[in-house]
Every structure is written in C-alpha cells, then in structure tokens.
C-alpha angles and dihedrals in degrees: 000000000000121000134168120233124218093272093052100258118141111245124203131186112234134183124206142145116258113193090333097314123108115240129192112189142155114242130187116236091247098044114117125217097250091054090050091050091052089049087054091051096255106131103168095094103069127195110224113148099017089212104082092253105111107042095222091126097049116144132162119252110189086342093305118116114240134173107247093208092062099036115091109229093228089063092070092064105134093009137117111243119194123190131182088266089063096058123103127007121304107290093006133093121233125238095268093049090048091050092052090053093044092052096039088238096170141049111182091011097220094120097035099094090054092049091048092052092047090049090056090053092045093051091051088059100035120033093192108017122195121232089258092051090050093049092048095046094047095042091110093059119082128202111196090194090057098233090153098128090052091046091054090049090049092053090050091047091049090051090052094045097044111135118242113274095023 
C-alpha cells in the first residue's frame, strides 16, 4: 500500500527474506538497499562510493551480486537477500570467511564483506577459477589497502575448501 511520508516521499510496504528471516518493512521510494540494511541493524554491506564503483556494499539478491548503494530497496520485494552476516552457522564463519582470514586477505577490513559476497557468487559459477577469472570477476570491488594478492589466494583457498554440495 502506497503512503506519503512527511517530506513527500512515496512509502511502500515490502516483504523479503533477509538471511533466511522474513522482513516486512516500509521503504521510501528513494531508499537504497544498503540504507535499509543499516536500518535493520545489518552493517556488513558498507556504502563507500555511493556510485556502484567500489563493491563495498555488495550483497546477494536471489543469489545474484548487487551493489546495495544503487539498488532501490523496494526492488527486493519478494526476494531473498543475503548479507555477510547471513553466512555460516550462528557463531561460526563460513568457508569463504575462513579462507580470507587464513590468507590474511584484508587489512582495514572495510571492503572485505563485499569481496566475500562476490567470492560466493564467483564460486557458484566457477568451481576452480583461474587467477584471471578471479581478477575479472572481482574487478568491481576495490581494496584501498591493496591486499589483492592475498584476496586471490583466499578465493583459491575457498575453492579448495568448499564443503560438498556448496
């Protein structure tokens, strides 16, 4: 149902799954996905550039990587949204997160959630990606600390350590 908030923005009620939990929220027509996630206390996807250029806000929508800063929140109505907080079992890291730690594939960590989410998407498409495939797939994610060699190693480690059936 469409409403208008005090500043004149159209507000719609949406329903979607966030890391396996159903959510029903009101979103303004101009609200982006990363702002909605922050409003829902999910801080892994981080807005950095606000232009879809850095990948820090990457999340999976129906298993497809999207930049949360450019995705309107109302577009996830009826979708499954997965953030870095939804990976692994409660209190445990998943295999990609473990690989990033094992390989030291971060310094400040600001970009790491976006790289982790993109790595999940990459490994769904390529079971054993080459260095060139990794570089090409992750080209939209930027690491200002320049941990790229470690990130490539982490992706390869994650591919090797992937659990059966994933």
